[in-house]
C-alpha positions in Angstrom: 0.0 0.0 -0.1 1.2 3.5 -0.8 -1.0 6.4 -0.2 -0.7 10.2 0.3 -3.1 12.2 2.4 -3.3 15.7 3.9 -2.4 15.7 7.6 -5.6 17.6 8.5 -7.8 15.1 6.7 -6.1 12.1 8.2 -6.4 13.6 11.7 -10.0 14.4 11.1 -10.8 10.9 9.8 -9.0 9.3 12.8 -11.0 11.4 15.3 -14.3 10.5 13.5 -13.6 6.7 13.8 -11.6 6.8 17.1 -14.6 6.7 19.5 -15.6 3.2 18.1 -12.2 1.6 19.0 -12.6 -0.9 21.6 -11.0 0.1 24.9 -11.4 -3.2 26.6 -10.8 -6.3 24.6 -8.9 -9.6 24.8 -8.3 -9.3 21.1 -5.4 -6.8 20.5 -6.7 -6.1 16.9 -9.8 -4.6 18.3 -7.7 -1.7 19.5 -6.6 -1.0 15.9 -7.9 1.2 13.2 -8.3 -0.3 9.6 -6.7 1.7 6.8 -7.6 0.6 3.4 -7.7 2.0 -0.1 -11.2 2.2 -1.6 -11.9 3.5 -5.1 -9.3 6.3 -5.0 -9.9 7.2 -1.4 -8.6 6.1 2.0 -11.0 4.3 4.2 -10.7 4.4 7.9 -12.7 2.0 10.1 -13.0 1.0 13.8 -15.3 -1.1 15.8 -16.0 -2.4 19.4 -18.6 -4.8 17.9 -21.5 -2.7 19.5 -20.9 0.1 17.0 -18.6 0.5 14.0 -17.8 3.7 12.2 -16.3 4.1 8.7 -15.0 7.3 7.1 -13.7 8.1 3.7 -11.1 10.8 3.1 -9.4 12.1 -0.1 -6.2 10.6 -1.1 -3.6 10.0 -3.8 -3.5 6.3 -4.1 -0.3 5.0 -5.7 -0.5 1.4 -4.6 -3.8 -0.5 -3.3 -3.8 -2.3 0.0 -5.0 -2.4 3.6 -3.5 -2.8 7.0 -4.5 -2.2 10.7 -2.5 -0.2 13.2 -2.9 0.7 16.9 -5.6 3.5 16.9 -4.4 5.5 19.8 -0.7 5.6 18.8 -1.6 6.5 15.2 -4.1 9.3 16.3 -1.6 10.8 18.7 1.3 10.8 16.3 -0.7 12.3 13.4 -2.0 15.0 15.6 1.6 16.0 16.3 2.6 16.2 12.6 2.9 19.6 10.8 0.0 20.6 8.4 1.6 18.9 5.3 1.1 15.8 3.1 1.4 12.6 4.8 2.9 9.5 2.9 1.7 6.0 4.2 3.6 3.2 2.8 3.9 -0.6 3.5 6.4 -2.6 1.4 5.1 -5.6 -0.2 4.8 -8.4 2.4 5.9 -5.9 5.1 4.7 -5.8 8.6 5.4 -2.1 9.4 3.6 1.0 8.2 6.0 3.7 7.3 4.7 7.4 7.7 6.6 10.3 6.2 5.5 14.0 6.7 7.8 17.0 5.9 10.9 16.0 7.8 9.2 13.5 10.1 9.4 9.8 9.7 8.2 6.8 11.7 7.4 3.2 11.5 4.5 1.4 13.2 4.0 -2.4 13.7 0.7 -3.5 11.9 -1.5 -6.4 12.2 -3.1 -8.5 9.3 -6.3 -6.7 8.1 -7.8 -10.2 7.3 -8.2 -10.7 11.2 -10.1 -7.4 11.5 -13.8 -7.8 12.0 -15.7 -7.6 8.7 -17.7 -4.2 8.6 -20.0 -4.7 5.7 -22.7 -2.0 5.4 -26.5 -2.5 5.5 -27.8 -2.5 1.9 -31.2 -4.0 2.4 -34.1 -3.3 4.8 -36.3 -0.2 5.8 -34.7 3.2 5.0 -35.8 6.9 5.5 -34.1 10.2 5.1 -33.9 12.8 7.9 -32.6 16.2 8.2 -29.1 16.1 9.9 -29.7 19.3 12.2 -33.2 18.1 13.2 -31.9 14.6 14.0 -29.1 16.0 16.0 -31.4 18.3 18.0 -33.7 15.5 18.8 -30.8 13.2 20.0 -29.6 16.0 22.4 -33.1 16.4 23.7 -33.7 12.8 24.6 -30.4 10.6 25.0 -29.7 12.0 28.5 -32.8 10.6 29.8 -32.0 7.0 28.9 -31.0 4.7 31.9 -27.4 4.0 32.7 -28.3 1.0 34.8 -28.1 -2.3 32.9 -30.8 -3.9 35.1 -33.5 -2.9 32.4 -31.6 -3.1 29.0 -34.4 -1.6 26.9 -34.2 1.6 29.1 -30.5 2.0 28.2 -31.6 2.8 24.6 -33.7 5.4 22.8 -36.9 4.2 21.2 -37.2 5.3 17.6 -40.4 5.0 15.8 -41.2 6.0 12.1 -44.9 6.4 11.4 -47.1 8.5 9.3 -45.4 11.9 8.9 -42.8 11.9 11.7 -39.9 10.1 13.3 -40.3 10.0 17.2 -37.4 9.5 19.6 -38.2 8.6 23.2 -36.0 7.8 26.2 -36.9 7.0 29.8 -35.0 5.9 33.0 -38.1 5.3 35.3 -38.0 8.8 36.8 -38.2 10.8 33.7 -39.4 10.6 30.1 -38.2 12.7 27.0 -40.0 12.6 23.6 -38.9 14.4 20.5 -40.6 14.5 17.1 -38.9 15.1 13.7 -41.3 15.9 10.8 -40.6 13.9 7.7 -41.0 15.1 4.1 -42.5 11.9 2.8 -44.4 9.1 4.7 -41.9 6.4 5.7 -42.3 2.6 5.7 -43.0 2.2 9.5 -40.5 0.7 11.7 -39.9 0.6 15.5 -36.4 0.0 17.1 -34.4 0.7 20.2 -30.9 2.2 19.6 -28.4 2.2 22.3 -28.1 5.8 23.8 -24.4 5.7 23.5 -24.6 5.0 19.7 -26.9 8.0 19.2 -24.5 10.2 21.3 -21.7 9.3 18.9 -23.9 9.9 15.9 -24.7 13.4 17.3 -20.9 14.0 17.5 -20.5 12.7 13.8 -23.2 14.9 12.5 -21.5 18.1 13.8 -22.8 21.1 11.9 -23.5 19.3 8.7 -26.7 20.4 6.9 -27.1 17.3 4.6 -29.7 14.5 5.0 -29.0 11.4 7.1 -30.1 8.0 5.7 -31.4 5.7 8.4 -31.5 2.1 7.4 -32.8 -0.8 9.5 -31.9 -4.3 8.3 -34.7 -6.9 7.7 -33.6 -8.8 10.9 -34.2 -5.7 12.9 -31.0 -6.2 14.8 -28.8 -3.4 13.2 -29.3 0.2 12.1 -27.1 2.2 9.8 -26.7 5.9 9.6 -25.3 7.2 6.4 -23.8 10.5 5.5 -21.7 11.3 2.4 -18.4 10.3 3.7 -19.4 8.6 7.0 -21.2 5.5 8.0 -22.1 4.2 11.5 -23.7 0.9 12.3 -25.1 0.0 15.6 -26.4 -3.2 17.3 -30.0 -2.6 18.3 -31.3 -3.4 21.9 -33.8 -6.3 21.8 -36.9 -6.0 23.9 -40.3 -4.1 24.2 -40.0 -0.4 25.1 -42.7 0.9 27.7 -45.9 2.3 26.2 -44.8 5.8 27.3 -47.8 7.9 25.8 -49.9 7.0 28.7 -47.3 8.6 31.0 -47.9 12.0 29.6 -50.8 13.7 31.3 -53.5 15.2 29.0 -54.7 17.6 31.7 -53.4 20.1 34.2 -54.6 22.1 37.1 -51.6 24.6 37.1 -49.3 25.8 34.3 -46.5 28.3 34.8 -44.6 29.8 32.0 -41.3 31.6 32.4 -38.1 32.4 30.3 -35.9 29.4 30.1 -32.7 31.5 30.9 -34.2 32.8 34.1 -35.4 29.5 35.2 -32.0 27.8 34.3 -30.1 30.5 36.2 -32.3 30.2 39.5 -32.0 26.3 39.3 -28.3 26.6 39.0 -28.1 28.6 42.2 -30.5 26.3 44.0 -28.6 23.3 43.0 -25.5 24.5 44.9 -27.5 24.3 48.1 -29.4 21.2 47.0 -26.1 19.3 46.9 -26.3 19.1 50.7 -30.1 18.8 50.8 -30.7 15.4 49.0 -30.6 17.2 45.7 -34.1 18.7 46.2 -35.2 21.9 44.4 -38.6 23.2 45.5 -40.8 25.2 43.2 -43.6 27.4 44.5 -46.1 28.6 41.9 -48.0 31.8 42.9 -51.0 32.7 40.7 -52.0 36.3 40.5 -54.3 37.5 43.1 -51.9 37.5 46.1 -49.6 39.7 44.3 -48.0 39.3 40.9 -47.9 35.9 39.4 -44.3 34.5 39.9 -42.3 31.3 40.3 -40.2 30.9 43.4 -37.2 28.4 43.2 -35.7 27.4 46.6 -33.5 24.9 48.2 -32.3 24.2 51.7 -29.7 22.1 53.6 -29.9 22.0 57.2 -26.2 22.4 57.9 -25.5 24.9 55.1 -28.4 27.3 54.7 -31.1 28.3 52.3 -31.6 29.7 48.8 -34.6 31.3 47.3 -35.0 33.0 43.9 -38.0 34.6 42.3 -39.0 34.8 38.5 -41.9 36.7 37.0 -44.2 34.2 35.4 -47.4 33.6 33.6 -49.6 31.3 35.8 -52.7 29.7 34.6 -54.9 27.9 37.2 -54.3 27.7 40.9 -51.3 28.3 42.9 -49.3 25.0 43.7 -46.0 23.7 44.7 -43.8 20.8 43.5 -40.2 19.5 44.1 -37.8 17.8 41.7 -34.3 16.4 41.7 -31.9 19.3 40.8 -30.0 17.3 38.2 -33.2 16.4 36.3 -34.3 20.0 36.3 -31.0 21.1 34.9 -30.9 18.5 32.3 -34.2 19.4 30.7 -33.7 23.2 31.1 -30.3 22.8 29.2 -32.1 21.5 26.0 -34.8 24.1 26.0 -34.8 27.6 24.4 -37.0 30.6 24.7 -39.7 30.0 27.1 -40.7 26.9 29.1 -44.0 25.9 30.5 -44.3 23.5 33.6 -47.8 21.7 33.7 -48.9 19.9 36.9 -51.9 18.5 38.6 -50.7 18.1 42.1 -47.3 18.0 44.1 -47.3 14.3 44.0 -47.9 13.9 40.2 -45.5 14.2 37.3 -44.6 17.6 36.0 -44.6 18.2 32.2 -42.1 20.5 30.6 -42.8 22.0 27.2 -41.7 24.9 25.0 -45.1 26.6 24.2 -43.8 27.5 20.8 -42.5 24.2 19.9 -45.0 21.2 20.0 -42.2 18.6 18.9 -40.8 18.2 22.4 -42.2 17.2 25.7 -40.4 16.0 29.0 -42.1 14.4 32.0 -40.3 14.3 35.4 -41.5 12.5 38.4 -41.6 14.7 41.5 -39.7 14.1 44.8 -41.8 13.7 47.9 -40.7 16.2 50.5 -41.9 17.7 53.9 -43.2 21.1 53.0 
């Protein structure tokens, strides 16, 4: 193999596939990245068997070939090179990859690419096209709500359902539920899958600021999903099982609704969270309807050995005055993904609270309250 690539392109390609490299494996080759010529370009690939990522970069190919090299070593070395063309060369029947860049030269021991896991893409099954910016936004709005506890594997994934005119993503961990809709331009062939939350976090990173469409393709066995961009492919193993019927967890009625600017709410919760750290993580919300003074939302926290915090926000309140308490981290998580204004709907201090953006019907977030002594 003899290939010449730009240092910045090689560095970018390695950063794209690097997160799929296995960090713990009994097989040394799983810690390698595959380098292979492919129709006039250089293909880079890595896998930990749960997810695999392939990326293609422009290259001048003088001799076809393939090899695998330790991913971390190659990534660190390429990042240290000057911005100049990099020559990658393996002599015929050689066992070392030679790299030359400007006045830098090195050689890295390789492993046989035939021993690397086969990473064939998905070419059959159900496919839909989705706007990359909308998909990334939906992922960021739901993935954090997935469970990290492996005791219920289906909750460690994000439920993805294509039906009628939308793609719906939902995640839940038993204490909260996040649901985001993405409108589709054409009615899809329906499918319903559970994608590991980790895979979607990596996908959001791969999408970056791209404006193109993403093809989502599910194989006919319903055990793999592939996300395809122009020069990037990611394949993930799906979580098997039945996701909870979450629609019934979203209340259709409320007795109290308070609406405030997200930035103000976020700031007050951040302050209260400092005190809540020593108070079981509890943030109390007091909703005051107009009548006993101006409508307002009071955010408070207290810790017996530290002190108390209280912040007040001007609000729009519909319905009666009320109060409710939430885990501080859950509040911060949902407020971090909302923009503009946020509405909190509730029926009682012991029932779930529903967070929405009044101007955006594509997202809803449900959080179970904490039971406290008022």
